[in-house]
Structure formats: C-alpha cells, structure tokens
C-alpha positions in Angstrom: -112.3 64.1 71.6 -111.4 67.4 69.8 -113.6 69.6 72.0 -112.1 67.8 75.0 -108.7 69.0 73.6 -109.9 72.3 73.0 -111.7 72.4 76.4 -107.9 71.7 78.3 -106.6 74.7 76.7 -108.6 76.9 79.2 -109.8 74.8 82.0 -107.9 75.1 85.5 -109.5 73.1 87.5 -109.4 69.4 86.5 -107.4 67.4 87.4 -107.8 63.8 86.2 -109.7 62.5 82.9 -110.9 59.0 82.1 -111.0 58.4 78.5 -110.0 54.9 78.5 -112.8 52.3 76.7 -114.2 55.0 74.2 -113.6 53.7 71.0 -111.3 56.6 70.3 -109.8 56.0 67.1 -108.4 59.2 65.5 -105.1 60.7 65.8 -106.3 64.0 65.3 -108.5 63.9 68.5 -105.5 62.4 70.5 -103.4 65.3 69.1 -106.1 67.8 70.1 -105.9 66.4 73.3 -101.7 66.7 72.9 -102.3 70.2 72.3 -104.7 71.1 75.3 -101.9 69.2 77.0 -99.2 71.9 76.3 -100.7 74.7 78.0 -102.5 72.9 81.1 -101.0 72.8 83.9 -103.4 71.8 86.3 -104.6 68.3 84.9 -102.6 65.2 86.6 -104.0 62.3 85.6 -105.1 61.0 82.2 -105.9 57.4 81.3 -106.6 56.7 77.4 -105.6 53.0 77.5 -108.5 50.5 75.7 -109.1 52.5 72.3 -109.3 51.3 69.3 -106.2 53.0 67.6 -103.3 55.1 69.3 -100.0 55.2 67.2 -96.7 54.6 68.4 -96.1 58.5 67.1 -99.3 59.8 69.7 -97.8 57.5 72.2 -94.4 58.5 71.6 -95.9 62.6 72.0 -97.8 62.2 74.9 -94.9 60.2 77.1 -92.5 63.2 76.1 -95.4 65.4 77.4 -95.4 63.4 80.5 -91.9 63.6 81.1 -91.4 67.4 80.6 -94.3 68.1 82.7 -93.0 66.0 85.5 -89.7 67.5 85.6 -91.0 70.6 84.3 -88.1 70.8 81.3 -88.8 72.1 77.5 -90.5 74.9 78.7 -93.1 73.3 80.5 -94.5 73.8 83.6 -93.7 71.1 86.4 -97.6 69.2 87.6 -96.1 67.2 90.3 -97.2 63.4 89.9 -98.3 63.7 86.1 -99.6 60.3 85.1 -100.8 59.5 81.4 -101.3 56.0 80.5 -102.0 54.6 77.4 -101.8 50.8 77.9 -103.0 48.7 80.8 
C-alpha cells in the first residue's frame, strides 16, 4: 500500500483506483495514499471499503481531502467528480 501511495505522487494518468477488500490493516499505508493524493490531480475515484482497519482519523483525513479536491480549496487543485469511498 505504501508503494501505491508513492506512485500516486508522480502518476499523471490513473483516474480510478479500487483497493476494496484487500485486507489493508495499516494506517501507515493509508497515510501513504493520503500523502500521494495531496499532489495527484488525475485520480477521481478511490475505493477503500471492506478493509480490516481504517481508523476514524484516516477516514476523517480522506473525507477532508475529498472535499478540498472537489471544490479546489485549501491549496488543492480542483478534481471534478472526486469520489473516495471508505464504506459501502
């Protein structure tokens, strides 16, 4: 998961990433994805639901980034149609 987060930092083509039901159990991996999302402006869809551990803190950070990217606020470039799902 950390490698995926690193890849998101430089990827310029990926628009959808489906990581649901992958037994992600480490907030550190999710944090890597969050860090990658901070600079990635092409990803519009991220599905993380049905993983073992997604703490309230990580869910909160993902929700904030989704909103920032939807409306182009807080220094983020707007990404039209940005969707991040952590639950069904």
